[in-house]
MDTraj code that builds the backbone (N, CA, C; nanometers):
import mdtraj as md
import numpy as np

residues = "UNK UNK UNK UNK UNK UNK UNK UNK UNK UNK UNK UNK UNK UNK UNK UNK UNK UNK UNK UNK UNK UNK UNK UNK UNK UNK UNK UNK UNK UNK UNK UNK UNK UNK UNK UNK UNK UNK UNK UNK UNK UNK UNK UNK UNK UNK UNK UNK UNK UNK UNK UNK UNK UNK UNK UNK UNK UNK UNK UNK UNK UNK UNK UNK UNK UNK UNK UNK UNK UNK UNK UNK UNK UNK UNK UNK UNK UNK UNK UNK UNK UNK UNK UNK UNK UNK UNK UNK UNK UNK UNK UNK UNK UNK UNK UNK UNK UNK UNK UNK UNK".split()
xyz = np.array([
    [-3.3395, 3.0142, -1.2396],
    [-3.1756, 2.9861, -1.2277],
    [-3.1604, 2.9425, -1.0953],
    [-3.0696, 2.8346, -1.0826],
    [-3.0211, 2.7833, -0.9604],
    [-2.9355, 2.8686, -0.8698],
    [-2.9391, 2.8558, -0.7403],
    [-2.8273, 2.9250, -0.6841],
    [-2.7021, 2.8663, -0.6997],
    [-2.5883, 2.9341, -0.7061],
    [-2.4490, 2.8949, -0.7249],
    [-2.4150, 2.9027, -0.8638],
    [-2.4947, 2.9811, -0.9394],
    [-2.4400, 3.0185, -1.0889],
    [-2.4634, 2.9070, -1.1888],
    [-2.5215, 2.7997, -1.1774],
    [-2.5391, 2.7074, -1.2430],
    [-2.6626, 2.7397, -1.3619],
    [-2.6831, 2.6177, -1.4552],
    [-2.8027, 2.6435, -1.5257],
    [-2.9205, 2.5847, -1.4595],
    [-2.9880, 2.5030, -1.5167],
    [-3.1125, 2.4352, -1.4610],
    [-3.0789, 2.3560, -1.3279],
    [-3.1775, 2.3292, -1.2452],
    [-3.1637, 2.2710, -1.1121],
    [-3.0700, 2.1266, -1.1346],
    [-3.1219, 2.0471, -1.2469],
    [-3.0472, 1.9215, -1.2589],
    [-2.9024, 1.9307, -1.2813],
    [-2.8541, 2.0471, -1.3450],
    [-2.7092, 2.0581, -1.3569],
    [-2.6325, 2.0767, -1.2400],
    [-2.7027, 2.1536, -1.1416],
    [-2.6447, 2.2004, -1.0168],
    [-2.5948, 2.0652, -0.9313],
    [-2.6762, 1.9597, -0.9742],
    [-2.6524, 1.8456, -0.8728],
    [-2.5842, 1.7253, -0.9690],
    [-2.5144, 1.7530, -1.0708],
    [-2.4746, 1.6471, -1.1703],
    [-2.3518, 1.5823, -1.0997],
    [-2.2926, 1.6574, -0.9982],
    [-2.1699, 1.5733, -0.9261],
    [-2.2208, 1.4628, -0.8200],
    [-2.3625, 1.4717, -0.8050],
    [-2.4193, 1.3774, -0.7233],
    [-2.4544, 1.2336, -0.7978],
    [-2.4351, 1.2421, -0.9351],
    [-2.4860, 1.1126, -1.0085],
    [-2.3940, 1.0001, -0.9828],
    [-2.4341, 0.8876, -0.9790],
    [-2.3524, 0.7809, -0.9458],
    [-2.2960, 0.7280, -1.0944],
    [-2.1705, 0.6820, -1.0778],
    [-2.1053, 0.6268, -1.1849],
    [-2.0861, 0.4944, -1.2094],
    [-2.0738, 0.4272, -1.3119],
    [-2.0682, 0.2629, -1.3151],
    [-1.9450, 0.2216, -1.2536],
    [-1.9232, 0.0912, -1.2297],
    [-1.8162, 0.0354, -1.1648],
    [-1.7124, 0.0518, -1.2551],
    [-1.5858, 0.0705, -1.2068],
    [-1.4437, 0.0984, -1.2874],
    [-1.4356, -0.0584, -1.3504],
    [-1.4133, -0.0534, -1.4753],
    [-1.3713, -0.1787, -1.5562],
    [-1.2188, -0.1820, -1.5675],
    [-1.1317, -0.1007, -1.5191],
    [-0.9828, -0.0970, -1.5630],
    [-0.9104, -0.1274, -1.4461],
    [-0.9826, -0.1550, -1.3275],
    [-0.9030, -0.1674, -1.2176],
    [-0.8104, -0.2914, -1.1953],
    [-0.7049, -0.3099, -1.1645],
    [-0.6166, -0.4263, -1.1543],
    [-0.7079, -0.5401, -1.0641],
    [-0.6878, -0.6613, -1.0795],
    [-0.7645, -0.7668, -1.0255],
    [-0.7293, -0.7793, -0.8792],
    [-0.5982, -0.7445, -0.8383],
    [-0.5734, -0.7260, -0.7159],
    [-0.6314, -0.6192, -0.6176],
    [-0.6644, -0.5060, -0.7042],
    [-0.7432, -0.4141, -0.6279],
    [-0.8919, -0.4426, -0.6132],
    [-0.9424, -0.5317, -0.6872],
    [-1.0984, -0.5324, -0.6553],
    [-1.1511, -0.5819, -0.5431],
    [-1.2635, -0.5310, -0.5036],
    [-1.3032, -0.5472, -0.3583],
    [-1.4253, -0.6548, -0.3827],
    [-1.4968, -0.6736, -0.2870],
    [-1.6081, -0.7809, -0.2877],
    [-1.7184, -0.7450, -0.3819],
    [-1.7581, -0.6163, -0.3891],
    [-1.8389, -0.5453, -0.4588],
    [-1.7787, -0.4600, -0.5638],
    [-1.8188, -0.4468, -0.6932],
    [-1.7839, -0.3475, -0.7789],
    [-1.8001, -0.2111, -0.7548],
    [-1.7139, -0.1060, -0.7591],
    [-1.7446, 0.0183, -0.7126],
    [-1.6773, 0.1242, -0.8194],
    [-1.7385, 0.2361, -0.8367],
    [-1.6666, 0.3277, -0.9263],
    [-1.5369, 0.3898, -0.8610],
    [-1.5237, 0.4010, -0.7488],
    [-1.4159, 0.4696, -0.6674],
    [-1.3699, 0.3743, -0.5651],
    [-1.2274, 0.3665, -0.5385],
    [-1.1885, 0.2782, -0.4598],
    [-1.0542, 0.3626, -0.3604],
    [-1.0560, 0.3799, -0.2335],
    [-0.9703, 0.4519, -0.1716],
    [-0.8268, 0.3539, -0.1235],
    [-0.7140, 0.3920, -0.1626],
    [-0.6005, 0.3220, -0.1133],
    [-0.4944, 0.4120, -0.0286],
    [-0.4370, 0.3643, 0.0508],
    [-0.3292, 0.4252, 0.1120],
    [-0.1942, 0.3594, 0.0814],
    [-0.0766, 0.4364, 0.1032],
    [0.0471, 0.3779, 0.0510],
    [0.0691, 0.2478, 0.1153],
    [0.0487, 0.2274, 0.2012],
    [0.0633, 0.0736, 0.2924],
    [-0.0074, -0.0190, 0.2163],
    [-0.1162, -0.0021, 0.1487],
    [-0.1769, -0.0991, 0.0661],
    [-0.1119, -0.1127, -0.0757],
    [-0.0336, -0.0373, -0.1046],
    [0.0443, -0.0334, -0.2467],
    [0.1851, -0.0723, -0.2382],
    [0.2317, -0.0932, -0.1273],
    [0.3905, -0.0895, -0.1208],
    [0.4472, -0.2422, -0.1087],
    [0.5661, -0.2429, -0.1836],
    [0.6494, -0.3710, -0.2040],
    [0.7451, -0.3668, -0.0908],
    [0.7436, -0.2557, 0.0040],
    [0.8558, -0.2466, 0.1135],
    [0.7811, -0.2838, 0.2314],
    [0.8808, -0.3540, 0.3180],
    [0.8660, -0.3830, 0.4592],
    [0.9470, -0.3322, 0.5453],
    [0.9191, -0.2669, 0.6481],
    [1.0087, -0.2001, 0.7476],
    [0.9838, -0.3040, 0.8598],
    [1.0981, -0.3652, 0.9147],
    [1.0939, -0.4672, 1.0174],
    [1.1518, -0.4023, 1.1430],
    [1.1021, -0.3748, 1.2436],
    [1.1553, -0.3146, 1.3696],
    [1.1736, -0.4194, 1.4766],
    [1.2603, -0.3703, 1.5691],
    [1.2733, -0.4544, 1.7071],
    [1.3512, -0.6018, 1.6696],
    [1.4206, -0.6069, 1.5741],
    [1.5053, -0.7129, 1.5560],
    [1.6307, -0.7199, 1.6486],
    [1.6459, -0.8309, 1.7381],
    [1.7523, -0.8240, 1.8259],
    [1.8760, -0.8083, 1.7403],
    [1.9614, -0.7063, 1.7997],
    [2.1124, -0.6889, 1.7348],
    [2.1973, -0.7916, 1.7530],
    [2.1597, -0.9275, 1.6933],
    [2.2613, -1.0309, 1.7013],
    [2.3227, -1.0770, 1.5693],
    [2.3046, -0.9872, 1.4678],
    [2.3603, -1.0210, 1.3389],
    [2.2725, -1.1451, 1.2805],
    [2.1479, -1.1212, 1.2732],
    [2.0280, -1.2387, 1.2168],
    [1.9792, -1.1845, 1.0685],
    [2.0498, -1.0908, 1.0176],
    [1.9977, -1.0497, 0.8708],
    [1.9585, -1.1854, 0.7846],
    [2.0784, -1.2637, 0.7693],
    [2.0651, -1.3503, 0.6836],
    [1.9444, -1.4622, 0.7104],
    [1.9212, -1.4825, 0.8439],
    [1.8125, -1.5786, 0.8840],
    [1.6827, -1.5004, 0.8574],
    [1.6831, -1.3709, 0.8747],
    [1.5534, -1.2834, 0.8711],
    [1.5264, -1.2893, 0.7269],
    [1.6071, -1.2576, 0.6174],
    [1.5829, -1.2686, 0.4887],
    [1.5310, -1.4036, 0.4497],
    [1.5885, -1.4944, 0.4761],
    [1.5485, -1.6389, 0.4637],
    [1.4176, -1.6758, 0.5119],
    [1.3699, -1.6251, 0.6229],
    [1.2271, -1.6449, 0.6552],
    [1.1295, -1.5761, 0.5594],
    [1.1800, -1.4310, 0.5405],
    [1.0734, -1.3631, 0.4509],
    [1.0717, -1.4111, 0.3128],
    [1.1777, -1.4738, 0.2613],
    [1.1779, -1.5268, 0.1267],
    [1.0787, -1.6234, 0.1015],
    [1.0351, -1.6797, 0.2080],
    [0.9226, -1.8003, 0.2039],
    [0.8051, -1.7269, 0.1543],
    [0.7701, -1.6152, 0.1545],
    [0.6539, -1.5411, 0.1129],
    [0.6734, -1.4937, -0.0432],
    [0.8006, -1.5025, -0.0851],
    [0.8148, -1.4483, -0.2384],
    [0.9438, -1.4105, -0.2550],
    [0.9856, -1.3679, -0.3794],
    [1.1116, -1.3337, -0.4080],
    [1.1389, -1.1900, -0.3606],
    [1.2657, -1.1788, -0.3053],
    [1.2922, -1.0489, -0.2410],
    [1.3883, -0.9673, -0.3392],
    [1.3572, -0.8613, -0.3793],
    [1.4318, -0.7640, -0.4598],
    [1.5436, -0.7151, -0.4017],
    [1.5444, -0.6420, -0.2640],
    [1.6706, -0.6086, -0.2081],
    [1.6121, -0.5886, -0.0733],
    [1.7371, -0.5833, 0.0096],
    [1.7165, -0.5715, 0.1605],
    [1.8518, -0.4999, 0.2133],
    [1.8287, -0.4376, 0.3439],
    [1.9327, -0.3941, 0.4004],
    [1.8753, -0.3391, 0.5388],
    [1.9891, -0.3155, 0.6187],
    [1.9625, -0.2627, 0.7393],
    [1.9687, -0.1175, 0.7426],
    [1.8737, -0.0642, 0.8117],
    [1.8649, 0.1014, 0.8284],
    [1.9385, 0.1644, 0.9461],
    [2.0649, 0.1806, 0.9519],
    [2.1270, 0.1940, 1.0536],
    [2.1047, 0.3330, 1.1279],
    [2.0439, 0.4373, 1.0441],
    [2.0276, 0.5487, 1.0977],
    [1.8820, 0.5762, 1.1211],
    [1.8099, 0.4630, 1.1137],
    [1.6617, 0.5011, 1.1709],
    [1.6488, 0.4606, 1.3084],
    [1.5772, 0.5472, 1.3847],
    [1.5747, 0.5148, 1.5252],
    [1.5104, 0.3947, 1.5548],
    [1.5927, 0.3337, 1.6553],
    [1.5521, 0.2057, 1.7092],
    [1.5737, 0.1867, 1.8629],
    [1.5186, 0.1067, 1.9127],
    [1.5422, 0.0895, 2.0727],
    [1.6769, 0.0337, 2.0745],
    [1.7460, 0.0394, 2.1994],
    [1.8612, -0.0066, 2.2312],
    [1.8700, -0.1701, 2.2141],
    [1.9915, -0.2072, 2.1460],
    [2.0067, -0.3414, 2.1129],
    [1.9029, -0.4198, 2.0151],
    [1.8508, -0.3285, 1.9284],
    [1.7691, -0.3805, 1.8256],
    [1.8046, -0.3297, 1.7067],
    [1.7678, -0.3686, 1.5805],
    [1.8073, -0.3250, 1.4641],
    [1.6651, -0.3107, 1.3740],
    [1.6755, -0.2333, 1.2626],
    [1.5710, -0.2135, 1.1775],
    [1.5999, -0.2509, 1.0409],
    [1.5271, -0.3321, 0.9581],
    [1.5575, -0.3615, 0.8269],
    [1.4598, -0.3317, 0.7230],
    [1.4928, -0.2908, 0.6049],
    [1.3988, -0.2763, 0.5078],
    [1.4005, -0.3831, 0.3957],
    [1.2909, -0.4428, 0.3612],
    [1.3026, -0.5632, 0.2718],
    [1.1937, -0.5215, 0.1474],
    [1.2445, -0.5224, 0.0233],
    [1.1546, -0.4905, -0.0919],
    [1.1332, -0.6278, -0.1536],
    [1.0087, -0.6536, -0.1676],
    [0.9610, -0.7661, -0.2598],
    [0.9534, -0.7402, -0.4027],
    [0.9484, -0.8458, -0.4862],
    [0.9691, -0.8271, -0.6343],
    [0.8059, -0.8037, -0.6885],
    [0.6930, -0.8609, -0.5897],
    [0.5685, -0.8563, -0.6185],
    [0.5007, -0.7884, -0.5030],
    [0.4072, -0.7032, -0.5216],
    [0.3096, -0.6582, -0.4277],
    [0.2360, -0.7564, -0.3235],
    [0.1772, -0.8521, -0.3911],
    [0.1161, -0.9568, -0.3180],
    [0.2029, -1.0388, -0.2271],
    [0.3273, -1.0482, -0.2496],
    [0.4281, -1.0984, -0.1610],
    [0.4407, -1.0331, -0.0316],
    [0.4443, -0.8934, -0.0468],
    [0.4533, -0.8007, 0.0513],
    [0.3523, -0.8009, 0.1470],
])
top = md.Topology()
chain = top.add_chain()
for i, resn in enumerate(residues, 1):
    res = top.add_residue(resn, chain, resSeq=i)
    for name in ("N", "CA", "C"):
        top.add_atom(name, md.element.get_by_symbol(name[0]), res)
traj = md.Trajectory(xyz[None], top)
């Protein structure tokens, strides 16, 4: 019997067996080589953009127009309570598609 309370020695190392590539992964999540597991962080999955350091000159309309060139924007607004440097503003933009963001 193997140490650790398992059955045969082969059963103790079962978690080391390689799995086949994931076939249900979304197309935009596929890498260069097919893999069974792929790690993502929230910034790779977000439709939101946080834009900091924008001069406080009332340029929200122009800012949104420039970002709309990359795709349809679902919502946007200034984050007045977000910490920012003096004379700058912070905006939050939410795109309709992840690929646009």
